N, C-alpha and C positions, 0 to 999 in steps of 0.2 A: 275534494274541496269542501263538500257539505259537511264531512266529519271535522275538518279543520275550523269551519265557521261555528260549528256546535261547541267545539272545545274552547274557542275564544269567548263565546257567549257564557259558557259555564264558568270560565275563569273570571269574567267580568262580574257575574252574579256572586261569585265566591268573594271577590274583593269588595263589592258593595256590602255584602253581609258582614265581612270583617270590619269595614269602616263604621257601619252601624253599631256593632258590638263595642268598638272603641269609644264611640260617642257616649254610649251608655255607661261604660266604665268611668268616663270623665264626669258625667252627670252625678254618679254615685259619690265620686271623690269630692266633688264640690258641695253636695248635700251634707257630707260628713265633715265639712270644714277642712278638707285637705287639697284645695284646688292647687294643682302643680304650677299653674300660670301665675300664682301669687308669689312664687320664689323669685327674688330679685338678684341674689348674689350667692356664690358658693366660694368658700376658702379652700382651694385646691392646694395640697402640699407638694404634690408631685405629678408629673405626666408619666405616661406609660413607659417611655424610653428611659426616664430618670430612675424609675423603680428597677428596671432591668439592669441598667448600666451600673447602678450602685447597690446591687443586691447584697454584697458582703457587709456593707456598711448598714443596710436597712433590715437585714434579716432579723425577725423576731420583734420588729418595731412597728408601730401603727403609721399608717399614711392614709391620705384621702385623695382618691382619684375621681375623675368625672368623665363622662362621655356618653356615647350612644350605645344602648344595649343591642347587640348584633347576633347574639345567640344565647339560648337558655335551655339547659338540660338538667332541670330540677325535678326529681321524682321522689315521692315519699318524704323522707326527713333530711335529704341532702342533695347537693348537685353542683355542677359547674355552669358557669355562663361566661360570656366575653363582652367587654365593653371597649369601644374604639374611640380614641381621640385623634387629634391631628397627627400624632407621632407614631401610632400603631395600635396594637391589640394588647389588652390587659386581661389575663384570665382571673376569674373570681370563683371563690368556693364558699358556699353557704351551708350551714348546718343548723338544724332545729335547736340543738343544745346550747348554741351561742346566741340565737336571736329570739328564740321562743315561737310557739305555735302560730300566734297571730301575725307576727312579722314575716314568717316564712310563707304564710298564706298570702299576705300582701305582696311579697316579692314575686310569687308564682303568678300573680294577676298581671304583672307587668307585660307589655307587648314589645316584640322586636321593633326597634325604631325609637323607643322612649329614651329620653335622656335621664340619667341617674347619677347621683354621687354616692361614693362607697368609701366607708372608713373601716379599716381592718388591718391585720397583721400580715407583713410580708413573709412568704415562705416559698419552698420549692417542692413541687409534687414528686411523686416516685419516678415519674418519667423525666424529671429534671426541668419542668417549666416553672419559671418564676410567676407566682400568683399572689393574690390578696385574699386572706381568710376573713370573710365579712363579719364585722361586729355590729355595724349600723349602716343605714342607707337612707336615701331621700330621692323621691321622684321629683325631677326638675322641670320636665315638659313632657307632655303627652303627645305621641305620634298618632294623629287621627286617621292617617291613611296608611295601609300596609305597603311595605317595600316589596320590590319584585323578588320572586322566589330565589333563594341564595344561589343555587347551582347554575341558573340560567342567566341571572343578572338582567341588566337592561340592554336588550339586543337591537331593538328598532332604531336605526340611525336617526331618523327624524325625531323620535322621542328623546334620544340621548341628547341632542343639541337643544331641544326645547326645555328639557328638565335636567339641566346639567348637575343641579344639586343632587338629584337621585343618582345620576351617572357617577359622581364623585364618591357617593356613599357606597355604591355596589362594586365599583371597578378600581382595584388597586393600580393598574397600569395607567389609568386616566389621571388618578391622583399624582403619580409619578411624573407624568408628562408636564403637568402644570407646576409642580415643585421644580422640575428642570427649567422650565420657562423663567420662573422667578430667578433661579440661579444664573441663568444666561443674561438676563436683563441686568442684574447686579454686577456681573462679570464684565459686561460692556462698560458700565460706569467706572469700575475700578481700572480697567485697561486705559481708558481715556483720561481719567483723573491723574493716573500715574505719569501720563505723558504731558501733563500741564494744560489740558483742555478745560474750559469753562462750560458748565451745562447752563443753558439759558432757555427761556420760554418765549416763543413767538405767537402772534395771534392765530386763533383758529377761525375767526370771522375776518374776512378781508373784502375790501371793495374790488380787488383784482384777483382772479384765479390764476396765479403765475408760479413759474418755477418748474413746470412739467407740462407735457403734452397729454391732457387728459380732460374728460368731460366733468365739470364740477356740479355739486349740488347747489341750487339757487335758494336764496331766502330774502327777506326784506326787513329792513330796520324801520319800524314805524315812526319813532321819534325823529330820526334824521331823514326819513323818507327817501331812502336809498336802497338799491339792490346790493346784496352782499353774497359772498360765496363761503362755503366750508373750504378750508384750505386743501389744496391737492399736493402741495409741497411747501417746505419752510426755506427753500434756497435763497429767495431774493431778500428776505428779512435778515438771514444770517450773514449774507454778503455785505449787507449794510452795517452790521456790526463789526465786520473786518475793516470797513472804511473807518468806523469809529475807533479803531485801535484795539479791539478785542482780537488778538492775533490767532487764537486757537478757541473755536466755539463749536458746541454741538447742541442739537435739540432732539430729544427722543420722545415721541408721542404719536398721537393719532393723526392720520391723513384720510381724507374722504374723496372717493372718485365715483361718479355716478355711472357705473359700468356693470357688465354682467357678473354673475356669480358662478363659479366653478370650483374645482379642486384646488386651484391656485389663487383665486381671487375672492375677496369680500369687499364690499363697498367701504367698510371702516376697517383700516388696518394700521399696524404700528410700523413706523419708519424712524430710522436715525439718520440725520444729515449732520456732517461735520465739515468744517472749513479751517484751513491752516494757511496763514500768510507766509509767503516766501517758499511755498512748496509747489510741486506740480503733480501730474497724474501718476508719475513713478512712485512718488511718495505714498500716494493713496493706494497703490498696489501692495506696497510693503505693509501698510497698516491693515488692509483687508485680510490678507493671507495670514498675518500673525494674529490678528483679533480672532478670526474664526477658528483657527487651529488651537489657540489658547482656550476658547470657549469649549471646544469639543474635548479637550483634555481635562478641563475643569468638571464637566458634568458627566463624562463617560469613562474618564481614566485613560483615554487613548485618543490619538489623532485620527484614528480610523472609525468608520461606522459602517454598518450594513443597512442600506437604504433600499427597501423594497426588493431585497434579495441581491443587491449590487454592492460590492464593497467600494467605499469612497475613501480616499486618503487625503486629509486636509493639510498635512504638514507642508510647509513651504519648501521649495518655491512652487508656485502654481504655473501651469503652462500659460505661455503667452503667444497669441497668434493675431495677425491683422485681420480685419474683416475681408479685405481683398484676397489674402492667402487662404482664409477658410472657404470662401466661395469657390476658389480655384480648386481646393483639395476635395470638396464634397459635391460641388455642382459641376465641376470640370469646365469652368469658365474663367478665363483670365482677363480681369477687368482693366489690367494695365494696358491691354491692346484695344480697349473700347474708347474711341475718341469722341463720339457724338451721342446726344440724346437719341437720335434716330436709330443708331446701332443697338443701343440699350433696349429701346422699345421692341425692336425686332426680336431680341432674345426673350423679352417678357411674353411676347405672343407665342413664341415657340414653346415656352415652359408653362403657358397657361396660368400666368400670375394674375391675381386679382388685387384691385386697388380701390380705395374709397373714392378717388376722382378718376376722371376719364384718363385713359392710358396716354392720349395725346398731350396731356398736361403733366405727365410724369417725367422726371429727369433721371439722369444716370444715378444720382444718389438715391432716389426712391427705389429704383429697380435693383440696385446692389443690395440695399437693406432688405428688400423683399426676397431676394434670392438667398440671402443669408438665413433669414427666418424660415424659408420654405425647405432648404436643402442642407444647411450647416448646423443650425441650432441644436437639433436633436442628437447630434453626435458629441456635443460638449458634456460628456458624462463626468469625467474627473474634473476637479476645479480648474477653470480656464478663464483667463482674461482675454477677451476679444477686443482688440485695440484699433484705434485710428478710424473712426467713423466719418463719413462724408460730411463736409461743412454744412451743406444745405439742411441736414436733418439734426444738426447739433448747434442750435442758435445761441447757446450760452457759453460756448467753448472756444478756446483759442486755436488758431490754426496749427497744423502739424509743422514743427521745425523743419524747413527744407522742402515741404510738399504741401502747399496752401489748399490743395483740393480736399485735404483731409484735415481732421482735428485731433487734438490730444485728448481723446475720450476713450474710456474702456467700459465695458460691461462685464461683470463676472457671472459665469455660468456654472452650474452643478446639475448633473443628471438632466441636461437639456433645458434647464430653467434658469432664467435670470434671477440673480439675488442681489445685485448692486449695479450702480451707475456712477461714474466719476469722470471728472474733467480737470485739466489745466484751465482754470476759470478765465473767461473772456473779461478783461478789465478796461478795454478801450471803449469809452462811451460813444464815440462816433460810429464806430463799427457795430456796437451793440444796437444802436438806434436803426441802423440799416438792416440788421438781421431781424429786428422786430417788424419793420415795415415789409420785409419779405414774408414774414409769418401772416401779416394781414392779407396779403395776396393769396396765401394758402387757404385762409378762411373763406375767401371769396370763391375759391375753386371748390369748396365743399368740405374742407377739412375743419370740423368743428372742434377738434382737439388742438389746433394750432395755438401758439402762444399769444397772449394778449400784451399790449404795450403797458408797462408800469412806469410812469413818469417819475414817481418817487425814487425807484430804483435807479433810473437813468441819472437823475439829479445826484444821487449818492455817488455814482460812478464818476460823475464830472468833478466832485470834490477830490476824488482820487482813491483808487484801491490798489494795493501792492499786488504783485504776482502771488496767486492763491491756488492751492489744490483743494477740490471739493469732492465729497463722497456721500452717497445715499445708499443705505442698506435696508432691505426689507427684513424686519425682525421675525415676522411670522414664518417666512420661508426658511430662515436659519433654524428656527426652532423645529420646524418640520423635519429637516435633514438630521438634526442631532437627536431627534426622538423617534425617528422612523414612522412619521405620521403621513398617511397616504393623502389626506385632504387638509386644506388650511383650517376647515372647521374642527379638526381634531386638536388644534393648538389655540383656538379662540374659546375662551370660556363661554361666551354667549355670541355665537355667530348670528349674522343677519338671517332671518327666517321669514318666509311668507306667512302672514297671519292665517290662523286657522279659520275656516268659514264659520 
């Protein structure tokens, strides 16, 4: 331990020494009238991938490339170096005969991490690597802090998340993850646009935290002198647009929930919610399984992934199972035989289930849901739709056709984790008000995540909303599965972090 602490101190001293040396180099450049921070623009003719992909056309011709200097092996009168741009690596070759003694001396003084532009001739080395033979160069920006050592990279997880820019520079796999994320988001838009959906924007600040059972972030609007909330869901606004005649709509953006942080949860996260008039939850299942499998094919070239060592197959059709059948299969309890709340509470005591409210205030619905979460959820490894949730815990959902104790609701699970939630939407304004009133009672019993009453939404329902299917998908969790990311922080460029003391 003592030796480890000594090595860390030596490393810190070395970094501080290098940083000081870089500042001296900058001062010398500025004194000589060569301040790199006075460069405003570079005319780049090609990116690294364009040079490589068009080698036959460009061989023997001059190009100008630019990027961050990531390696430099220049000894004596010649040598190689690498510059990285967004699209990859470009090898450079410099020789004193081409640039002169002063220029090669200047080039040797550049540090790893500096930004440079290079003009030179495209050629291929004896080993077959496409390269640029330097004729001229310019320092574009000075890196005043040394990058982590190449072979070890940025390993400290906390530092990786706090200094994502350095993580992106040093780790190719991290860059690939976020390039895939961009492809996934654009793929979602393309999928829905092709099906005739309209992308819309709904408020992030709202007087009501509605559309989901969650604890909101509170804020205050000074001019209006009212309390407001960062949105926890976009559902109620989107359904008002269905009322207004936008028959297929979606909103993809940030939601905020004032809850814990772990490998699956971040207070700020990306969701997509979509709503389609004249559709039901069966249609939402079809959209979900086809969307996710298409995204997987797009970014990975297959509908299969290996997630944390487990093979997951996203190709449709996904498994469908009711919540009652899942509890029967994995907890050994047939809820079709449970007739009263008292019987259910006895099972809850036997299974040592925990609730936010007193067990005597828990219903069959509460206990069925808890049994599912405790005993069945972890077994949903392959993509599975768990269907038909109890009515009491699904206040925005239509009752199940032929079985009013349950609703037409499903949640999608992969690797034991929820990725989506969907309904045949409740469009009866009278029943919806009754459901909201029941949620107020739940708040009084201690459930601070119970739904609030939204009078503007109820007014919209009274104007009339057609039968509608709705779906919400957690984008971050989809990205996790398609990039084999163990933590949600690995797919968020800048996850929420506790400030350093």
